[in-house]
Structures are given as structure tokens and as C-alpha cells.
N, C-alpha and C positions, 0 to 999 in steps of 0.2 A: 679451495675448491677449484676442481679443475675447469679448462675452459668449455669442456664439453658438458659438463655439469651447470655451469653458468649460462651456456646456450639454452640447455633444456629447461632450465627455471625460467629465463626469459621468455621462451615460447610459452610456457604454462601462464606466466603472468598477462600475456598479451590475450588470451582466452576469457571468457566473460565467467569466470569462477564464482562470483557471487551469485550471478542467475543460476549456474548449475547447482551452487549449494542450496540456494533457496527450493529449486525444483526438487531436489533430493530430499530435502526435509518433510516439504509437504506430501511427497508420495510416500515416504517411510510411514509418516503419521496415518495417512489415509489407508495403508496396509494394515497397520496395527488395529485401527478403527474397524476395518472389515472383519477382522479376525475376532475382536473383541466386542461383539455385540452388534455390529453395523453401523456404517457411518450415518444412517438416516434415523438412529435411535436418539431422542433427546437425552437421556442418561448417558449415553456413550459421547455424545457430543460435548456434554457438561464435563464429563470425567477428563477429556482430551483437551479441554481449554477454551471452548466455544464461549462468545460474549453472554454472560448471564448477568443481568443488572443487578440483582440483589446479592449476588456472590461478590461483584465489584463494590458495592456500598459497603459491605462487611471486612474489605481490606485486601480481597484477592487481584490486587492492581495488575497482575501478570495477564489478566484476561483482557487488558488493552493491547496487547502485544500478540498473544498466542492465537487468536482468532484467524489471524491471516495464515496462518498452516494448516486449519483445520477445514475439511470440505464436507458437504452434504451430498452423497450419492456419486456414481460414477461420471454423469455428465458434467456436474460441477467440477471435480476435479481436473477433467479433460480439458474443458473450455480456459480453466483459469491457466492450466500449466501451458497451453499452445498461446496463449496471450503473454504469458509470462516470459516464456522464451522468445517470441516474436518482439517484443519490446525491450526486455532485458538486454538482449545482445546488442541491439543499437544503442540503448541509453548508457549503457555501462562502458561501451565504447567511447562515449562522448564525455562522460564525467569520471570516469576511472572507477576502480573497484570500491574505495572507502568511500566517495560522496555517493556513488550508486547505492550502497547498502543503508546510507543514512537516508537518502531520499526515499526507499522503499520503506523502511521501517517507520521513520518518523509519518509517512504519509498513511501508512496501515493504523498508526496509532490516532491520528488525527480523524480517520473515518470512524474507528471503533469508539472514540469519544462522542462522536457526533451521534453515533448508534445509540450509545449508552444515554444520551441526552433526549433522545426523540423518538427510540425505537423500544418498546417494553419486550418483543420477544427474543427468544434466544437465537444468536446469529453467528455465523462464521463464513470464512472464504477469504482469498486473497484478494478478491474485487475491492476493497477499500485501498490497500497498496497498489492495485493496478490503475485504479482511477487516478491515485496520485502519480504514476508515470504518465498517464494522459495529460495531467495537469502539467508537469514537467516538459512534455513535448509542446503544449502550448505557450509555457515560457520561453523555450528556445526560439519558437516562432516569432515571439513578442520582442525577443532581444536581438535577433538576427533577421531582422524584416528584409534584409536584401538577399538572403539566402533563399533561392528557389526551392531548394531540397526541403528544408524547414517549412516553408510555407505549404508545401504540397502535402508533407506529412501531417500538418496541424489541421488542414481541411479535411483530410481522411478520418482523422481521430474526431474531430469536432462532430462530424457525421455520425460517427460510431457513439460517442457520447451522448448526443441527442437521442438516437434511437434507443439507447439503453435506458435512459432517464424516462423515456415516454412509455417504454415497456415496463418499467418500474412503477409508475404512478397507476399502471392499468391491472397491475398484480400484488397482492396483499403480501407473497412470499418474497419480494425483491425488496432489500434494505436499501431504500433509495437515500435515506440520511446518511448512511455510511458511505456510499458512493458519493455523494456531494461533499461530505466533509473530506474524504480521500482527494478528490479532484482539487478543492480549494488548499487543503493542506500541501499537496504537492507542488502546486503552483508558487506557493508561499516559501516553501522549505529548500525547492530547487532555486528560487531567487536568491534567498539568502544564503545557501553555499556557492552557487554560481559554478561555471565551468572552470577546469583547472587554469586556463590561460588568462581568465579575467579575476580570479579568486583575490588576488593581491590587492585590487582596487576595492576596498571597502566604502562603497558608495551609501548614501543616505537611502536610497531604495532597498539596498540590500538590507540593511540595519533596520528599517521600519518593518520590512517583511518577517524577518524573524521575530521582532517583538510583538507583531500583530498573530504571528502562530501561536506564539505562548500566550498570549491574552485569550485567544480564541479557545485554546484547550483547557485553560483554568475557567473560563466561563461556561463551557459546556459541560466540564467535570461537575461544577457548581450545579448546574441546571439537573444534571441527572441526578446527583445525590438528592437534592430537594424532590425530584418526583418520586425516588424510590422511597423516602421517608414518609411522603404522603399517602403512598400506597400500603405501608405497612399497617 
């Protein structure tokens, strides 16, 4: 590999390529849904991977992942894409590509599992994973308590989280269980994974956070299965 190619590759790797990739996936999915029946059609949502409890209970486990790339209507995709871009470029720079991808995906899974347990409606959206990124920002503020930039960022996000949850409790169309699950999941998994400079220090706190995440996932899946079986 020539020096020019190496420099080009290094420059590319400095960019938030995971954030860009997630944005591209959800935009392509939204375009396909719009062409194929409309993104607000329940049938289309289910076809493209929205969370649907009965399908999950029947073995379609991928519906704990795919909903974070499926959106309902133009406003939904616009708001979530802007939020992902804003949060992603900051947090991917802090954690690196691989860690950021893990945090995003595992937060989304946590939110979708919580939604499976407590919300019977068909649901979709990146907000489960985005709330995980909010949880990640809170984790950074808690870890780096003397970093004024982290503290200010956490205060801003805390206000945003509060407003979103209040709005969610006032509207039946908002999946608050998914948001809360993603928020807590993001905090736990970000603590367990940690930032690159601290990742070699395997502390009790990190281990307990990882174990708590796994136990919560298993517990909420069990609740979801039990509720679905009762509804049969």
C-alpha cells in the first residue's frame, strides 16, 4: 500500500463512518418502505422489521434489532436522523468505531426488549438506540466528573430526556418503555465497554454493569414471552 493510500485510509477512519453507515441504512430502508406501501402502513412496517410481539414470540428474534432502522413517517426519520448525526459524530469520536457500534446496537436491543415486555403495540424507530446514546453521555459525565464539557453535555441531554419522557407519558403513540430501556441499557453497556484509554482496567463496576445488562435482557424477554402467551 502506497503512502498516499495509507493517508487516505487513515483520513477515512478518522471520520464517523459507523454513524454515516447507520444513517445510510435507515434512510435506504425508509425509501424502500415509502415506495412499497408507505412507511405508516402497519403491514409495511411489519414487513420491514418493526417490533411486533407475536412475531418475536414465534421466533423472529431479529425484530429485537431491525426496529431501530425502521421509521414511521417523514418527521420520525428526519428527527431521528438529525439526532443520530449530532450524537453519533461526538460519541463515535470518544469511543471509536467498534465500541460505538456495540453501544448503539446493544442499546437499541435493550430498548426493543423492554418494549417487547411492556408495550403491546407495533413499534419502530432509532429512538431506542438514541436514548442509549443519551445514557452513554450520562455515563461519561458520571465517569469524568471534573470535565466541564462532559458535565454541560450531560445537563443538556438530561433536560432533553426529561422533556421526551414527559411528552411520551402524555401520548399513547410514544414507546416510553423502549426509550427507558434504551437509556438504561446504554448507560450499562457504555460503562461495561468503557472508553479506549480506560478499557484495559477491568473494574468491578464494569463487570457488574455488563452482568446487570444481560440479566435485565433475559428478565424482560421472559416477561414479554409470558405476556404474549397470556394474550394468545
